[in-house]
GUVEXBA-812368 format. One record per residue (C-alpha): x, y negated, z. Coordinates in nm, 2 decimals. Example, Ala and Ser with C-alpha at 12.3 -4.5 7.8 and 13.67 -1.06 7.14 Angstrom:
+--------+--------+--------+
!     xx !     yy !     zz !
+--------+--------+--------+
!   1.23 !   0.45 !   0.78 !
!   1.37 !   0.11 !   0.71 !
+--------+--------+--------+
***
This chain:
+--------+--------+--------+
!     xx !     yy !     zz !
+--------+--------+--------+
!   3.00 !   0.30 !  -1.51 !
!   3.02 !   0.67 !  -1.58 !
!   3.18 !   0.88 !  -1.30 !
!   3.34 !   1.12 !  -1.56 !
!   3.55 !   0.82 !  -1.69 !
!   3.70 !   0.76 !  -1.35 !
!   4.04 !   0.88 !  -1.24 !
!   4.07 !   1.11 !  -0.94 !
!   4.19 !   0.82 !  -0.72 !
!   3.90 !   0.61 !  -0.83 !
!   3.66 !   0.89 !  -0.75 !
!   3.81 !   0.93 !  -0.41 !
!   3.78 !   0.56 !  -0.34 !
!   3.42 !   0.55 !  -0.47 !
!   3.33 !   0.85 !  -0.25 !
!   3.49 !   0.69 !   0.05 !
!   3.30 !   0.36 !  -0.01 !
!   2.97 !   0.55 !  -0.04 !
!   3.04 !   0.74 !   0.28 !
!   3.13 !   0.42 !   0.47 !
!   2.81 !   0.25 !   0.34 !
!   2.59 !   0.54 !   0.44 !
!   2.75 !   0.57 !   0.78 !
!   2.71 !   0.19 !   0.83 !
!   2.34 !   0.21 !   0.75 !
!   2.26 !   0.53 !   0.94 !
!   2.46 !   0.46 !   1.26 !
!   2.19 !   0.23 !   1.42 !
!   1.94 !   0.51 !   1.38 !
!   2.17 !   0.76 !   1.53 !
!   2.26 !   0.52 !   1.82 !
!   1.89 !   0.48 !   1.90 !
!   1.81 !   0.85 !   1.88 !
!   2.11 !   0.96 !   2.09 !
!   2.04 !   0.70 !   2.36 !
!   1.68 !   0.80 !   2.37 !
!   1.78 !   1.15 !   2.48 !
!   2.06 !   1.06 !   2.71 !
!   2.04 !   1.04 !   3.09 !
!   2.09 !   0.68 !   3.22 !
!   2.44 !   0.77 !   3.34 !
!   2.54 !   0.91 !   3.00 !
!   2.45 !   0.59 !   2.82 !
!   2.75 !   0.42 !   2.97 !
!   2.99 !   0.69 !   2.87 !
!   3.15 !   0.76 !   2.52 !
!   2.95 !   1.08 !   2.46 !
!   2.77 !   1.11 !   2.12 !
!   2.72 !   1.49 !   2.05 !
!   2.41 !   1.65 !   2.22 !
!   2.46 !   1.98 !   2.40 !
!   2.84 !   1.95 !   2.36 !
!   2.93 !   1.62 !   2.54 !
!   2.60 !   1.58 !   2.73 !
!   2.28 !   1.75 !   2.81 !
!   1.98 !   1.59 !   2.62 !
!   1.65 !   1.51 !   2.79 !
!   1.31 !   1.41 !   2.68 !
!   1.21 !   1.24 !   3.00 !
!   1.24 !   0.89 !   2.86 !
!   1.01 !   0.98 !   2.57 !
!   0.75 !   1.12 !   2.80 !
!   0.77 !   0.83 !   3.03 !
!   0.74 !   0.58 !   2.75 !
!   0.45 !   0.76 !   2.58 !
!   0.27 !   0.77 !   2.91 !
!   0.30 !   0.40 !   2.96 !
!  -0.02 !   0.21 !   2.86 !
!   0.17 !  -0.09 !   2.74 !
!   0.37 !   0.11 !   2.49 !
!   0.06 !   0.28 !   2.35 !
!  -0.12 !  -0.05 !   2.32 !
!   0.18 !  -0.21 !   2.15 !
!   0.19 !   0.07 !   1.89 !
!  -0.18 !   0.02 !   1.83 !
!  -0.13 !  -0.36 !   1.80 !
!   0.16 !  -0.32 !   1.56 !
!  -0.04 !  -0.08 !   1.34 !
!  -0.35 !  -0.31 !   1.33 !
!  -0.14 !  -0.62 !   1.26 !
!   0.08 !  -0.46 !   0.99 !
!  -0.19 !  -0.27 !   0.81 !
!  -0.44 !  -0.57 !   0.83 !
!  -0.18 !  -0.83 !   0.72 !
!  -0.06 !  -0.61 !   0.43 !
!  -0.41 !  -0.53 !   0.31 !
!  -0.52 !  -0.89 !   0.33 !
!  -0.21 !  -1.03 !   0.15 !
!  -0.23 !  -0.77 !  -0.12 !
!  -0.60 !  -0.82 !  -0.18 !
!  -0.56 !  -1.20 !  -0.21 !
!  -0.23 !  -1.18 !  -0.39 !
!  -0.35 !  -0.94 !  -0.65 !
!  -0.62 !  -1.19 !  -0.76 !
!  -0.37 !  -1.47 !  -0.77 !
!  -0.12 !  -1.27 !  -0.96 !
!  -0.37 !  -1.17 !  -1.22 !
!  -0.47 !  -1.53 !  -1.26 !
!  -0.11 !  -1.65 !  -1.30 !
!  -0.05 !  -1.37 !  -1.56 !
!  -0.36 !  -1.41 !  -1.77 !
!  -0.46 !  -1.78 !  -1.75 !
!  -0.29 !  -2.10 !  -1.82 !
!  -0.34 !  -2.39 !  -1.58 !
!  -0.27 !  -2.76 !  -1.62 !
!  -0.20 !  -3.02 !  -1.36 !
!  -0.05 !  -2.83 !  -1.18 !
!   0.07 !  -2.56 !  -1.42 !
!   0.16 !  -2.20 !  -1.37 !
!   0.52 !  -2.27 !  -1.29 !
!   0.42 !  -2.50 !  -1.01 !
!   0.21 !  -2.24 !  -0.85 !
!   0.48 !  -1.98 !  -0.88 !
!   0.74 !  -2.22 !  -0.72 !
!   0.49 !  -2.30 !  -0.45 !
!   0.44 !  -1.94 !  -0.36 !
!   0.82 !  -1.88 !  -0.35 !
!   0.87 !  -2.18 !  -0.13 !
!   0.65 !  -2.01 !   0.14 !
!   0.93 !  -1.75 !   0.18 !
!   1.21 !  -2.00 !   0.18 !
!   1.05 !  -2.21 !   0.45 !
!   1.17 !  -2.10 !   0.80 !
!   0.88 !  -1.97 !   1.01 !
!   1.01 !  -2.15 !   1.31 !
!   0.91 !  -2.48 !   1.15 !
!   0.54 !  -2.40 !   1.17 !
!   0.53 !  -2.20 !   1.50 !
!   0.41 !  -2.50 !   1.71 !
!   0.14 !  -2.62 !   1.47 !
!   0.01 !  -2.26 !   1.44 !
!   0.02 !  -2.22 !   1.81 !
!  -0.19 !  -2.54 !   1.85 !
!  -0.43 !  -2.42 !   1.58 !
!  -0.48 !  -2.08 !   1.73 !
!  -0.53 !  -2.23 !   2.08 !
!  -0.80 !  -2.46 !   1.94 !
!  -0.98 !  -2.17 !   1.77 !
!  -0.93 !  -1.94 !   2.08 !
!  -0.72 !  -1.68 !   1.90 !
!  -0.41 !  -1.69 !   2.12 !
!  -0.30 !  -1.34 !   2.23 !
!  -0.51 !  -1.19 !   1.96 !
!  -0.41 !  -0.94 !   1.69 !
!  -0.63 !  -1.13 !   1.44 !
!  -0.41 !  -1.44 !   1.48 !
!  -0.11 !  -1.24 !   1.38 !
!  -0.29 !  -1.07 !   1.10 !
!  -0.38 !  -1.41 !   0.95 !
!  -0.03 !  -1.56 !   1.00 !
!   0.16 !  -1.26 !   0.87 !
!  -0.07 !  -1.24 !   0.57 !
!  -0.01 !  -1.60 !   0.50 !
!   0.37 !  -1.56 !   0.49 !
!   0.35 !  -1.22 !   0.31 !
!   0.13 !  -1.36 !   0.02 !
!   0.43 !  -1.45 !  -0.20 !
!   0.53 !  -1.09 !  -0.23 !
!   0.22 !  -0.95 !  -0.40 !
!   0.18 !  -1.27 !  -0.61 !
!   0.53 !  -1.26 !  -0.75 !
!   0.57 !  -0.89 !  -0.79 !
!   0.22 !  -0.81 !  -0.93 !
!   0.21 !  -1.11 !  -1.16 !
!   0.51 !  -0.97 !  -1.35 !
!   0.35 !  -0.63 !  -1.36 !
!   0.03 !  -0.77 !  -1.51 !
!   0.23 !  -0.96 !  -1.77 !
!   0.39 !  -0.63 !  -1.87 !
!   0.05 !  -0.47 !  -1.94 !
!  -0.07 !  -0.50 !  -2.31 !
!  -0.33 !  -0.77 !  -2.31 !
!  -0.50 !  -0.58 !  -2.60 !
!  -0.63 !  -0.32 !  -2.36 !
!  -0.84 !  -0.59 !  -2.18 !
!  -0.94 !  -0.76 !  -2.50 !
!  -1.07 !  -0.43 !  -2.62 !
!  -1.29 !  -0.39 !  -2.31 !
!  -1.41 !  -0.75 !  -2.36 !
!  -1.51 !  -0.67 !  -2.71 !
!  -1.70 !  -0.37 !  -2.59 !
!  -1.91 !  -0.59 !  -2.36 !
!  -1.72 !  -0.59 !  -2.04 !
!  -1.69 !  -0.91 !  -1.84 !
!  -1.35 !  -1.06 !  -1.74 !
!  -1.41 !  -0.92 !  -1.38 !
!  -1.49 !  -0.58 !  -1.51 !
!  -1.18 !  -0.58 !  -1.74 !
!  -0.97 !  -0.66 !  -1.43 !
!  -1.12 !  -0.40 !  -1.20 !
!  -1.16 !  -0.12 !  -1.46 !
!  -0.87 !  -0.17 !  -1.69 !
!  -0.59 !  -0.38 !  -1.55 !
!  -0.60 !  -0.29 !  -1.18 !
!  -0.59 !   0.09 !  -1.22 !
!  -0.28 !   0.06 !  -1.44 !
!  -0.08 !  -0.12 !  -1.16 !
!  -0.18 !   0.11 !  -0.88 !
!   0.18 !   0.22 !  -0.82 !
!   0.28 !  -0.14 !  -0.80 !
!   0.00 !  -0.21 !  -0.55 !
!   0.11 !   0.07 !  -0.33 !
!   0.48 !  -0.04 !  -0.34 !
!   0.39 !  -0.40 !  -0.27 !
!   0.16 !  -0.29 !   0.02 !
!   0.44 !  -0.08 !   0.18 !
!   0.68 !  -0.38 !   0.15 !
!   0.43 !  -0.61 !   0.31 !
!   0.35 !  -0.36 !   0.58 !
!   0.72 !  -0.32 !   0.67 !
!   0.78 !  -0.70 !   0.69 !
!   0.47 !  -0.75 !   0.90 !
!   0.56 !  -0.45 !   1.13 !
!   0.90 !  -0.62 !   1.20 !
!   0.77 !  -0.97 !   1.25 !
!   0.90 !  -1.10 !   1.59 !
!   0.88 !  -1.48 !   1.60 !
!   0.50 !  -1.52 !   1.57 !
!   0.44 !  -1.22 !   1.80 !
!   0.66 !  -1.37 !   2.07 !
!   0.51 !  -1.71 !   2.04 !
!   0.14 !  -1.63 !   2.01 !
!   0.10 !  -1.33 !   2.24 !
!   0.13 !  -1.28 !   2.61 !
!  -0.04 !  -0.96 !   2.71 !
!  -0.31 !  -0.79 !   2.51 !
!  -0.17 !  -0.84 !   2.15 !
!   0.20 !  -0.77 !   2.22 !
!   0.34 !  -0.56 !   1.93 !
!   0.64 !  -0.32 !   1.94 !
!   0.92 !  -0.58 !   1.84 !
!   0.84 !  -0.78 !   2.15 !
!   0.83 !  -0.46 !   2.36 !
!   1.18 !  -0.37 !   2.24 !
!   1.31 !  -0.72 !   2.33 !
!   1.16 !  -0.67 !   2.68 !
!   1.37 !  -0.37 !   2.78 !
!   1.60 !  -0.58 !   3.00 !
!   1.58 !  -0.50 !   3.37 !
!   1.71 !  -0.68 !   3.68 !
!   2.01 !  -0.43 !   3.67 !
!   2.08 !  -0.48 !   3.30 !
!   1.96 !  -0.35 !   2.96 !
!   1.79 !  -0.01 !   2.98 !
!   1.95 !   0.14 !   2.67 !
!   1.76 !   0.47 !   2.70 !
!   1.43 !   0.29 !   2.68 !
!   1.56 !   0.07 !   2.40 !
!   1.64 !   0.38 !   2.21 !
!   1.30 !   0.53 !   2.26 !
!   1.12 !   0.21 !   2.16 !
!   1.34 !   0.17 !   1.86 !
!   1.26 !   0.52 !   1.74 !
!   0.89 !   0.47 !   1.80 !
!   0.90 !   0.15 !   1.61 !
!   1.09 !   0.30 !   1.31 !
!   0.88 !   0.61 !   1.27 !
!   0.54 !   0.48 !   1.14 !
!   0.68 !   0.27 !   0.85 !
!   0.92 !   0.55 !   0.77 !
!   0.64 !   0.80 !   0.75 !
!   0.43 !   0.56 !   0.53 !
!   0.73 !   0.52 !   0.30 !
!   0.79 !   0.90 !   0.27 !
!   0.43 !   0.97 !   0.20 !
!   0.41 !   0.71 !  -0.07 !
!   0.76 !   0.73 !  -0.21 !
!   0.66 !   0.84 !  -0.56 !
!   0.43 !   0.54 !  -0.58 !
!   0.71 !   0.31 !  -0.45 !
!   0.95 !   0.44 !  -0.72 !
!   0.70 !   0.41 !  -1.00 !
!   0.58 !   0.07 !  -0.87 !
!   0.93 !  -0.08 !  -0.84 !
!   1.03 !   0.04 !  -1.19 !
!   0.70 !  -0.05 !  -1.36 !
!   0.78 !  -0.25 !  -1.67 !
!   1.16 !  -0.22 !  -1.62 !
!   1.19 !  -0.01 !  -1.94 !
!   1.04 !  -0.10 !  -2.27 !
!   1.02 !   0.08 !  -2.60 !
+--------+--------+--------+
***
């Protein structure tokens, strides 16, 4: 729909809907930021404009950053999300290339694709207890490596599905030319196909990292002290006198900043990766 074909009333309505949608999305971020700089007494008052309705303070930020548990949780979240995203993309890229370039029988390619998709449909709560027993048996309870393995397992469908379509969009003649020149199938993959989907790899890695960063169920079930990540820390802001909203705001902002920074630094790769193969001709 072209905006110049809309009537003035339709333009006003469209603008209003956009403003409402943006406000709806950004309000939780604003709520977290404002509460992170409020004094405890101000969090229970209807004051929202710093320096006008209340005097902001950075005491809660300093207190939280000086807390060893918060610094350890940030480090755990970083290791878990980066490790799980890297492992899932590394394995998923190989599987995606195989599904895009080879034909399997008994089971066939469509079966494998459906099987990978089913891993996202299956609720994680179904496998929490079996995974808990397995990790206890191999002595990986309260370990970041347990969460890396589990998150990578449930993230694997993303790189497989996304990258397999990107590999299909690449002209197979490029790889056939390298094979004619004497390259092996593995060399054709690493030197020809893989460099052409680098934007897709970066976009997929960012998506996997964000999902792993926000994972709560496995972190709550399999950690107790040393491997607790930020999502569990946020849920633990309840005090005997109620929820400490000022600490919730600080922890929410600390949790949102790393993936936001990653996305901003790699935004051009994300845009190119998500639109790769969308336009032909």
